[in-house]
Backbone as a printed PyTorch tensor [residue, N CA C, xyz], in Angstrom:
tensor([[[ -75.4650,   -3.4540,  -78.1280],
         [ -76.3870,   -4.3890,  -77.5120],
         [ -76.6890,   -3.9730,  -76.0650]],

        [[ -75.6440,   -3.6230,  -75.3130],
         [ -75.8310,   -3.2100,  -73.9170],
         [ -76.6610,   -1.9370,  -73.8510]],

        [[ -76.4660,   -1.0110,  -74.7560],
         [ -77.2150,    0.2450,  -74.7830],
         [ -78.6960,   -0.0210,  -75.0070]],

        [[ -79.0360,   -0.9480,  -75.8810],
         [ -80.4510,   -1.2220,  -76.1290],
         [ -81.1180,   -1.8540,  -74.9100]],

        [[ -80.3890,   -2.6780,  -74.1650],
         [ -80.9640,   -3.2440,  -72.9280],
         [ -81.2240,   -2.1360,  -71.9010]],

        [[ -80.3040,   -1.2150,  -71.7800],
         [ -80.4700,   -0.1050,  -70.8380],
         [ -81.6950,    0.7200,  -71.2300]],

        [[ -81.8660,    0.9690,  -72.5210],
         [ -83.0180,    1.7380,  -72.9980],
         [ -84.3130,    0.9890,  -72.7060]],

        [[ -84.3410,   -0.3080,  -72.9440],
         [ -85.5460,   -1.1050,  -72.7170],
         [ -85.8740,   -1.1400,  -71.2270]],

        [[ -84.8890,   -1.3800,  -70.3680],
         [ -85.1190,   -1.4290,  -68.9240],
         [ -85.5660,   -0.0530,  -68.4280]],

        [[ -84.9320,    1.0080,  -68.9170],
         [ -85.3170,    2.3670,  -68.5120],
         [ -86.7500,    2.6780,  -68.9260]],

        [[ -87.1200,    2.3040,  -70.1320],
         [ -88.4830,    2.5450,  -70.6080],
         [ -89.4890,    1.7640,  -69.7670]],

        [[ -89.1410,    0.5200,  -69.4210],
         [ -90.0150,   -0.2910,  -68.5860],
         [ -90.1990,    0.3450,  -67.2080]],

        [[ -89.1000,    0.7760,  -66.5880],
         [ -89.1850,    1.4150,  -65.2740],
         [ -89.9740,    2.7220,  -65.3460]],

        [[ -89.7980,    3.4750,  -66.4130],
         [ -90.5430,    4.7170,  -66.5930],
         [ -92.0380,    4.4260,  -66.7280]],

        [[ -92.3910,    3.3800,  -67.4530],
         [ -93.8020,    3.0080,  -67.6070],
         [ -94.4140,    2.6310,  -66.2620]],

        [[ -93.6710,    1.8940,  -65.4440],
         [ -94.1710,    1.5200,  -64.1190],
         [ -94.3530,    2.7680,  -63.2630]],

        [[ -93.3720,    3.6700,  -63.2810],
         [ -93.4660,    4.9040,  -62.5030],
         [ -94.6680,    5.7350,  -62.9340]],

        [[ -94.8860,    5.8770,  -64.2220],
         [ -96.0230,    6.6600,  -64.7220],
         [ -97.3570,    6.0190,  -64.3390]],

        [[ -97.4010,    4.7030,  -64.3110],
         [ -98.6130,    4.0030,  -63.8980],
         [ -98.9440,    4.3280,  -62.4490]],

        [[ -97.9340,    4.2650,  -61.5740],
         [ -98.1660,    4.5890,  -60.1630],
         [ -98.5380,    6.0530,  -59.9820]],

        [[ -97.8830,    6.9480,  -60.6900],
         [ -98.2110,    8.3700,  -60.5890],
         [ -99.6140,    8.6440,  -61.1050]],

        [[-100.0040,    7.9870,  -62.1710],
         [-101.3500,    8.1730,  -62.7120],
         [-102.4200,    7.7630,  -61.7140]],

        [[-102.1740,    6.7230,  -60.9540],
         [-103.1370,    6.2860,  -59.9320],
         [-103.1880,    7.2640,  -58.7650]],

        [[-102.0930,    7.9960,  -58.5440],
         [-102.0380,    8.9100,  -57.3950],
         [-102.5230,   10.3090,  -57.7110]],

        [[-102.7350,   10.6440,  -58.9690],
         [-103.0820,   12.0140,  -59.3450],
         [-104.2950,   12.5660,  -58.6030]],

        [[-105.4200,   11.8500,  -58.4850],
         [-106.5420,   12.4310,  -57.7460],
         [-106.1690,   12.7840,  -56.3030]],

        [[-105.3440,   11.9690,  -55.6560],
         [-104.9300,   12.2540,  -54.2880],
         [-104.0310,   13.4780,  -54.2510]],

        [[-103.1390,   13.6150,  -55.2140],
         [-102.2190,   14.7440,  -55.2240],
         [-102.9230,   16.0520,  -55.5350]],

        [[-103.9520,   16.0470,  -56.3280],
         [-104.6260,   17.2840,  -56.7010],
         [-105.7320,   17.6660,  -55.7450]],

        [[-106.0500,   16.8140,  -54.7930],
         [-107.1100,   17.1290,  -53.8380],
         [-108.5010,   16.9340,  -54.4190]],

        [[-108.6140,   16.2130,  -55.5200],
         [-109.8920,   16.0560,  -56.2030],
         [-110.6500,   14.8140,  -55.7370]],

        [[-110.1870,   14.1960,  -54.6630],
         [-110.8320,   12.9660,  -54.2150],
         [-112.2410,   13.2520,  -53.7010]],

        [[-113.0600,   12.1990,  -53.7130],
         [-114.4180,   12.3170,  -53.1800],
         [-114.3930,   12.7130,  -51.7090]],

        [[-113.4360,   12.1690,  -50.9670],
         [-113.3460,   12.5020,  -49.5420],
         [-113.0850,   13.9980,  -49.3620]],

        [[-112.1950,   14.5650,  -50.1630],
         [-111.9360,   16.0050,  -50.0500],
         [-113.1690,   16.8190,  -50.4390]],

        [[-113.9140,   16.3600,  -51.4210],
         [-115.1420,   17.0680,  -51.7950],
         [-116.1590,   17.0150,  -50.6600]],

        [[-116.2720,   15.8630,  -50.0010],
         [-117.1810,   15.7380,  -48.8570],
         [-116.7370,   16.6190,  -47.6950]],

        [[-115.4260,   16.6550,  -47.4520],
         [-114.8980,   17.4930,  -46.3710],
         [-115.0920,   18.9730,  -46.6800]],

        [[-114.8960,   19.3330,  -47.9350],
         [-115.1120,   20.7230,  -48.3470],
         [-116.5750,   21.1220,  -48.1020]],

        [[-117.4870,   20.2320,  -48.4450],
         [-118.9160,   20.5040,  -48.2390],
         [-119.2300,   20.6340,  -46.7480]],

        [[-118.6400,   19.7810,  -45.9170],
         [-118.8920,   19.8310,  -44.4710],
         [-118.3810,   21.1480,  -43.8800]],

        [[-117.1950,   21.5770,  -44.2790],
         [-116.6410,   22.8430,  -43.7940],
         [-117.4730,   24.0120,  -44.3130]],

        [[-117.8930,   23.9470,  -45.5580],
         [-118.7280,   25.0190,  -46.1260],
         [-120.0360,   25.1720,  -45.3650]],

        [[-120.6320,   24.0580,  -44.9540],
         [-121.8730,   24.1210,  -44.1730],
         [-121.6360,   24.8290,  -42.8340]],

        [[-120.5000,   24.5730,  -42.2100],
         [-120.1880,   25.2320,  -40.9420],
         [-120.0010,   26.7280,  -41.1660]],

        [[-119.3030,   27.1020,  -42.2260],
         [-119.1080,   28.5250,  -42.5310],
         [-120.4380,   29.2130,  -42.8370]],

        [[-121.3250,   28.5350,  -43.5350],
         [-122.6580,   29.0980,  -43.8030],
         [-123.4380,   29.2880,  -42.5080]],

        [[-123.3470,   28.2970,  -41.6030],
         [-124.0250,   28.4190,  -40.3120],
         [-123.4300,   29.5710,  -39.5070]],

        [[-122.1200,   29.7190,  -39.5600],
         [-121.4830,   30.8310,  -38.8520],
         [-121.9820,   32.1710,  -39.3950]],

        [[-122.0170,   32.2810,  -40.6990],
         [-122.4920,   33.5220,  -41.3170],
         [-123.9340,   33.8150,  -40.8940]],

        [[-124.7850,   32.8040,  -40.9240],
         [-126.1880,   32.9830,  -40.5230],
         [-126.3070,   33.3480,  -39.0430]],

        [[-125.5400,   32.6680,  -38.1900],
         [-125.5870,   32.9670,  -36.7570],
         [-125.1060,   34.3850,  -36.4760]],

        [[-124.0570,   34.7960,  -37.1630],
         [-123.5520,   36.1610,  -37.0040],
         [-124.6340,   37.1710,  -37.4080]],

        [[-125.2440,   36.9110,  -38.5450],
         [-126.2520,   37.8430,  -39.0700],
         [-127.5180,   37.8720,  -38.2270]],

        [[-127.6980,   36.8970,  -37.3460],
         [-128.8000,   36.8970,  -36.3780],
         [-128.3540,   37.4930,  -35.0420]],

        [[-127.1050,   37.9530,  -34.9730],
         [-126.5930,   38.5640,  -33.7570],
         [-126.2070,   37.5840,  -32.6710]],

        [[-125.9570,   36.3270,  -33.0260],
         [-125.6850,   35.2790,  -32.0470],
         [-124.2030,   34.8770,  -32.0850]],

        [[-123.3800,   35.6010,  -31.3230],
         [-121.9390,   35.3310,  -31.2950],
         [-121.6560,   33.9520,  -30.7090]],

        [[-122.4070,   33.5590,  -29.6700],
         [-122.1820,   32.2390,  -29.0590],
         [-122.3820,   31.1210,  -30.0800]],

        [[-123.4450,   31.1950,  -30.8740],
         [-123.6950,   30.1730,  -31.9000],
         [-122.6470,   30.2680,  -33.0070]],

        [[-122.1940,   31.4790,  -33.3320],
         [-121.1310,   31.6700,  -34.3280],
         [-119.8860,   30.8870,  -33.9250]],

        [[-119.5640,   30.8960,  -32.6400],
         [-118.3560,   30.2290,  -32.1620],
         [-118.4790,   28.7100,  -32.1000]],

        [[-119.6510,   28.1580,  -32.3890],
         [-119.7840,   26.6930,  -32.4090],
         [-118.8940,   26.0630,  -33.4860]],

        [[-118.4900,   26.8480,  -34.4780],
         [-117.5950,   26.3470,  -35.5180],
         [-116.1480,   26.2490,  -35.0770]],

        [[-115.8560,   26.7760,  -33.8890],
         [-114.4960,   26.7500,  -33.3600],
         [-114.3060,   25.5730,  -32.4070]],

        [[-113.0720,   25.1420,  -32.2770],
         [-112.6820,   24.0920,  -31.3450],
         [-112.8790,   24.6130,  -29.9330]],

        [[-113.6990,   23.9680,  -29.1520],
         [-113.9640,   24.4000,  -27.7720],
         [-112.8410,   23.8510,  -26.8950]],

        [[-111.7120,   24.5740,  -26.8930],
         [-110.5120,   24.1080,  -26.2040],
         [-109.6840,   25.2920,  -25.7320]],

        [[-108.9300,   25.0990,  -24.6580],
         [-108.0000,   26.1550,  -24.2430],
         [-106.8460,   26.3230,  -25.2320]],

        [[-106.7040,   25.4040,  -26.1870],
         [-105.6330,   25.4760,  -27.1830],
         [-106.0430,   26.1840,  -28.4720]],

        [[-107.3030,   26.5920,  -28.5830],
         [-107.7550,   27.3910,  -29.7280],
         [-106.9790,   28.7080,  -29.7450]],

        [[-106.6120,   29.1850,  -30.9430],
         [-105.9400,   30.4830,  -31.0550],
         [-106.5890,   31.3260,  -32.1490]],

        [[-106.5640,   32.6410,  -31.9120],
         [-107.0500,   33.6270,  -32.8740],
         [-105.9990,   34.7230,  -32.9270]],

        [[-105.5360,   35.0680,  -34.1270],
         [-104.5880,   36.1710,  -34.2430],
         [-105.1290,   37.2010,  -35.2100]],

        [[-104.9120,   38.4550,  -34.8440],
         [-105.3580,   39.5770,  -35.6640],
         [-104.6140,   40.8270,  -35.2460]],

        [[-105.1120,   41.9700,  -35.6510],
         [-104.4170,   43.2230,  -35.3530],
         [-104.3530,   43.5210,  -33.8650]],

        [[-105.2420,   42.9370,  -33.0760],
         [-105.2460,   43.1460,  -31.6310],
         [-104.3550,   42.1730,  -30.8780]],

        [[-103.6270,   41.3370,  -31.5910],
         [-102.7620,   40.3550,  -30.9460],
         [-103.3390,   38.9560,  -31.0380]],

        [[-102.9470,   38.1260,  -30.1000],
         [-103.3620,   36.7230,  -30.0900],
         [-104.3020,   36.4780,  -28.9200]],

        [[-105.4580,   35.9150,  -29.2200],
         [-106.3970,   35.4670,  -28.1880],
         [-106.2310,   33.9600,  -28.0650]],

        [[-106.1800,   33.4870,  -26.8390],
         [-105.9610,   32.0580,  -26.6070],
         [-107.1460,   31.4400,  -25.8820]],

        [[-107.5110,   30.2500,  -26.3230],
         [-108.5950,   29.5060,  -25.6920],
         [-109.9580,   29.9440,  -26.1940]],

        [[-110.9100,   29.0020,  -26.1130],
         [-112.2590,   29.2920,  -26.5870],
         [-112.8540,   30.4730,  -25.8410]],

        [[-112.6710,   30.5220,  -24.5240],
         [-113.2060,   31.6320,  -23.7240],
         [-112.5660,   32.9560,  -24.1250]],

        [[-111.2530,   32.9300,  -24.4030],
         [-110.5570,   34.1420,  -24.8260],
         [-111.0260,   34.6440,  -26.1810]],

        [[-111.2840,   33.7270,  -27.1020],
         [-111.7690,   34.1090,  -28.4280],
         [-113.1920,   34.6580,  -28.3170]],

        [[-114.0270,   34.0300,  -27.5050],
         [-115.3880,   34.5230,  -27.2870],
         [-115.3510,   35.9360,  -26.6970]],

        [[-114.5020,   36.1480,  -25.6930],
         [-114.3870,   37.4770,  -25.0700],
         [-113.9170,   38.5100,  -26.0880]],

        [[-112.9940,   38.1480,  -26.9580],
         [-112.5110,   39.0470,  -27.9920],
         [-113.6340,   39.4670,  -28.9270]],

        [[-114.4250,   38.4860,  -29.3920],
         [-115.5460,   38.8060,  -30.2850],
         [-116.5600,   39.7100,  -29.5910]],

        [[-116.8950,   39.3950,  -28.3370],
         [-117.9080,   40.1930,  -27.6390],
         [-117.4140,   41.6100,  -27.3490]],

        [[-116.1190,   41.7730,  -27.1110],
         [-115.5570,   43.1050,  -26.8820],
         [-115.5740,   43.9280,  -28.1720]],

        [[-115.1560,   43.3100,  -29.2750],
         [-115.0520,   44.0350,  -30.5500],
         [-116.3960,   44.2240,  -31.2490]],

        [[-117.3800,   43.3900,  -30.9210],
         [-118.7030,   43.4650,  -31.5500],
         [-119.7690,   43.4070,  -30.4580]],

        [[-119.9070,   44.4940,  -29.6850],
         [-120.7860,   44.4750,  -28.5020],
         [-122.2790,   44.4810,  -28.7950]],

        [[-122.6770,   44.8290,  -30.0330],
         [-124.1130,   44.8930,  -30.3320],
         [-124.3350,   44.6250,  -31.8220]],

        [[-125.6060,   44.5280,  -32.2050],
         [-125.9730,   44.2280,  -33.6040],
         [-125.4280,   45.2730,  -34.5710]],

        [[-125.4320,   46.5460,  -34.1610],
         [-124.9370,   47.6020,  -35.0520],
         [-123.4630,   47.3770,  -35.3690]],

        [[-122.6690,   47.0230,  -34.3830],
         [-121.2430,   46.7700,  -34.5990],
         [-121.0290,   45.5040,  -35.4240]],

        [[-121.9230,   44.5120,  -35.2520],
         [-121.7870,   43.2470,  -35.9710],
         [-122.1170,   43.3880,  -37.4510]],

        [[-123.1400,   44.1620,  -37.7740],
         [-123.5360,   44.3100,  -39.1680],
         [-123.9600,   42.9980,  -39.7950]],

        [[-123.8650,   42.9410,  -41.1160],
         [-124.2160,   41.7380,  -41.8850],
         [-122.9330,   41.1570,  -42.4650]],

        [[-122.6410,   39.9140,  -42.1090],
         [-121.4180,   39.2390,  -42.5110],
         [-121.6040,   38.4950,  -43.8240]],

        [[-120.5750,   38.5870,  -44.6630],
         [-120.5480,   37.8210,  -45.9120],
         [-119.1420,   37.2690,  -46.1020]],

        [[-119.0390,   35.9540,  -46.3110],
         [-117.7710,   35.3150,  -46.6600],
         [-117.7310,   35.1420,  -48.1780]],

        [[-116.5530,   35.2920,  -48.7670],
         [-116.4250,   35.0770,  -50.2060],
         [-114.9960,   34.6310,  -50.5410]],

        [[-114.8290,   34.2120,  -51.7850],
         [-113.5090,   33.8460,  -52.2910],
         [-112.8440,   32.7150,  -51.5330]],

        [[-113.6210,   31.7310,  -51.1250],
         [-113.0590,   30.6420,  -50.3200],
         [-112.1410,   29.7440,  -51.1410]],

        [[-110.9880,   29.4280,  -50.5650],
         [-110.0280,   28.4970,  -51.1630],
         [-109.7300,   27.4170,  -50.1280]],

        [[-109.8220,   26.1760,  -50.5480],
         [-109.6150,   25.0410,  -49.6520],
         [-108.3210,   24.3280,  -50.0120]],

        [[-107.5190,   24.0370,  -48.9960],
         [-106.3050,   23.2410,  -49.1820],
         [-106.2930,   22.1740,  -48.1000]],

        [[-106.4170,   20.9280,  -48.5080],
         [-106.4120,   19.8430,  -47.5390],
         [-104.9740,   19.4200,  -47.3010]],

        [[-104.5690,   19.5160,  -46.0360],
         [-103.1980,   19.2290,  -45.6490],
         [-102.9970,   17.7400,  -45.4120]],

        [[-104.0680,   17.0740,  -45.0000],
         [-104.1400,   15.6170,  -44.8450],
         [-105.6170,   15.2970,  -44.6760]],

        [[-105.9550,   14.0720,  -44.3510],
         [-107.3710,   13.7070,  -44.2390],
         [-108.1000,   14.4390,  -43.1230]],

        [[-107.3700,   14.8650,  -42.0860],
         [-108.0130,   15.4640,  -40.9210],
         [-107.6110,   16.9090,  -40.6690]],

        [[-107.0180,   17.5700,  -41.6620],
         [-106.6080,   18.9690,  -41.4870],
         [-106.7580,   19.7180,  -42.8060]],

        [[-107.1890,   20.9770,  -42.6840],
         [-107.3820,   21.7960,  -43.8790],
         [-107.0470,   23.2500,  -43.5670]],

        [[-106.6980,   23.9690,  -44.6130],
         [-106.4990,   25.4070,  -44.5520],
         [-107.5430,   26.0250,  -45.4670]],

        [[-108.2870,   26.9970,  -44.9520],
         [-109.2810,   27.6880,  -45.7740],
         [-108.9470,   29.1740,  -45.7500]],

        [[-108.7520,   29.7280,  -46.9400],
         [-108.5000,   31.1520,  -47.1180],
         [-109.7650,   31.8010,  -47.6460]],

        [[-109.9620,   33.0630,  -47.3100],
         [-111.1310,   33.7460,  -47.8360],
         [-111.1700,   35.2110,  -47.4770]],

        [[-112.2560,   35.8340,  -47.8790],
         [-112.5170,   37.2490,  -47.6090],
         [-113.7520,   37.3510,  -46.7220]],

        [[-113.7870,   38.3730,  -45.8730],
         [-114.9590,   38.6610,  -45.0570],
         [-115.3470,   40.1180,  -45.2790]],

        [[-116.6380,   40.3810,  -45.1410],
         [-117.1510,   41.7390,  -45.3090],
         [-118.3030,   41.9390,  -44.3390]],

        [[-118.2620,   43.0590,  -43.6200],
         [-119.3660,   43.4370,  -42.7470],
         [-120.0040,   44.6960,  -43.3130]],

        [[-121.2880,   44.6090,  -43.6670],
         [-122.0610,   45.7840,  -44.0950],
         [-122.6840,   46.3720,  -42.8370]],

        [[-122.3220,   47.6260,  -42.5100],
         [-122.7930,   48.2530,  -41.2790],
         [-123.1880,   49.7000,  -41.5430]],

        [[-124.1340,   50.2060,  -40.7690],
         [-124.5750,   51.5900,  -40.8990],
         [-123.4290,   52.5620,  -40.6240]],

        [[-122.5550,   52.2270,  -39.6770],
         [-121.4530,   53.1220,  -39.3270],
         [-120.2780,   53.0200,  -40.2870]],

        [[-120.4010,   52.1790,  -41.3110],
         [-119.3460,   52.0190,  -42.3100],
         [-118.9470,   50.5670,  -42.4430]],

        [[-118.8090,   50.1540,  -43.6710],
         [-118.4430,   48.7670,  -43.9530],
         [-116.9730,   48.5260,  -43.6200]],

        [[-116.6680,   47.3010,  -43.2560],
         [-115.2960,   46.8580,  -43.0430],
         [-115.1630,   45.4730,  -43.6550]],

        [[-113.9410,   45.1040,  -43.9300],
         [-113.7110,   43.7830,  -44.4920],
         [-112.2440,   43.4550,  -44.4910]],

        [[-111.9500,   42.2620,  -44.9380],
         [-110.5660,   41.8410,  -44.9770],
         [-110.4340,   40.4050,  -45.4260]],

        [[-109.3780,   39.7740,  -44.9330],
         [-109.0480,   38.4100,  -45.3310],
         [-108.8850,   37.5480,  -44.0800]],

        [[-108.9840,   36.2360,  -44.2840],
         [-108.7680,   35.3110,  -43.1690],
         [-108.1130,   34.0430,  -43.6670]],

        [[-107.4340,   33.3810,  -42.7470],
         [-106.9470,   32.0200,  -42.9770],
         [-107.3580,   31.2120,  -41.7580]],

        [[-108.0480,   30.1250,  -42.0080],
         [-108.5710,   29.2650,  -40.9520],
         [-107.9140,   27.8930,  -41.0520]],

        [[-107.3660,   27.4320,  -39.9490],
         [-106.8290,   26.0800,  -39.8880],
         [-107.9040,   25.2170,  -39.2430]],

        [[-108.3080,   24.1890,  -39.9630],
         [-109.3760,   23.2920,  -39.5230],
         [-108.7960,   21.9250,  -39.1670]],

        [[-109.4210,   21.2870,  -38.1720],
         [-109.0800,   19.9140,  -37.8250],
         [-110.3730,   19.1280,  -37.6890]],

        [[-110.3240,   17.8770,  -38.1500],
         [-111.5060,   17.0190,  -38.0000],
         [-111.4010,   16.2570,  -36.6800]],

        [[-112.4430,   16.3850,  -35.8790],
         [-112.5620,   15.7050,  -34.5930],
         [-113.7050,   14.6990,  -34.6980]],

        [[-113.8850,   13.8350,  -33.7080],
         [-115.0190,   12.8940,  -33.7580],
         [-116.3580,   13.6050,  -33.9490]],

        [[-116.5060,   14.8180,  -33.3960],
         [-117.7730,   15.5600,  -33.5390],
         [-117.8430,   16.3510,  -34.8390]],

        [[-116.7710,   16.3430,  -35.6280],
         [-116.7710,   17.0320,  -36.9170],
         [-115.6370,   18.0320,  -37.0400]],

        [[-115.6680,   18.7990,  -38.1210],
         [-114.6320,   19.7860,  -38.4030],
         [-114.7870,   20.9930,  -37.4820]],

        [[-113.6510,   21.5130,  -36.9880],
         [-113.6400,   22.6960,  -36.1420],
         [-112.4250,   23.5570,  -36.4970]],

        [[-112.5800,   24.8560,  -36.3310],
         [-111.4760,   25.7880,  -36.5350],
         [-110.5800,   25.7050,  -35.3070]],

        [[-109.2660,   25.4440,  -35.5270],
         [-108.3370,   25.3930,  -34.4010],
         [-107.4610,   26.6470,  -34.3610]],

        [[-107.3760,   27.3600,  -35.4750],
         [-106.6700,   28.6470,  -35.5020],
         [-107.3160,   29.5430,  -36.5580]],

        [[-107.5070,   30.7980,  -36.1740],
         [-108.1070,   31.8100,  -37.0540],
         [-107.1560,   32.9960,  -37.0960]],

        [[-106.7320,   33.3630,  -38.2860],
         [-105.9820,   34.6160,  -38.4570],
         [-106.8180,   35.4990,  -39.3780]],

        [[-107.3320,   36.5810,  -38.8110],
         [-108.1960,   37.4940,  -39.5590],
         [-107.5810,   38.8840,  -39.5510]],

        [[-107.5490,   39.5010,  -40.7270],
         [-107.0100,   40.8490,  -40.8560],
         [-107.9960,   41.7340,  -41.6000]],

        [[-108.1030,   42.9770,  -41.1570],
         [-108.8780,   43.9730,  -41.8880],
         [-108.0140,   44.5060,  -43.0210]],

        [[-108.6490,   44.8000,  -44.1400],
         [-107.9390,   45.3580,  -45.2890],
         [-108.6970,   46.5960,  -45.7280]],

        [[-107.9890,   47.7130,  -45.7810],
         [-108.6270,   48.9430,  -46.2430],
         [-108.8220,   48.8730,  -47.7510]],

        [[-109.9100,   49.4930,  -48.2090],
         [-110.1780,   49.5240,  -49.6460],
         [-109.1240,   50.3590,  -50.3410]],

        [[-108.7170,   49.9190,  -51.5210],
         [-107.7570,   50.6850,  -52.3080],
         [-108.3950,   51.9820,  -52.7790]],

        [[-107.6420,   53.0680,  -52.7190],
         [-108.1750,   54.3750,  -53.1110],
         [-107.7730,   54.7370,  -54.5110]]])
């Protein structure tokens, strides 16, 4: 008799737990409408960055970044700190249209860390007359009152496999 009560109570508690988990599944998988809206907002910024780059406008490209002394960029050249430092890094490494080439982002993966923070992974490719280059990036995004901005960029070049 005692065993059957334990089984009934356990089954009841399991049913309650499954009900709560079932309601939370969209939040756990990142499939919420809010995440879809945030993904679209970040994608629009990345598209604008790509277009601005391809027009040779580094200043407009950086509008997607957090305009703060706390912005960071890390890559093979080390760490650049602050919006001014990141801008100087881009202008030094890409001094003219020929060096900039045509930018293409691909393979984007979005991971929302909370409602106001996201990680975006992807690939970048520059088609240039002097030779194409490309690699991977991870961007940490934060939502501010003015919208989503990149607060940290880690970009690496990757040589093509031979």
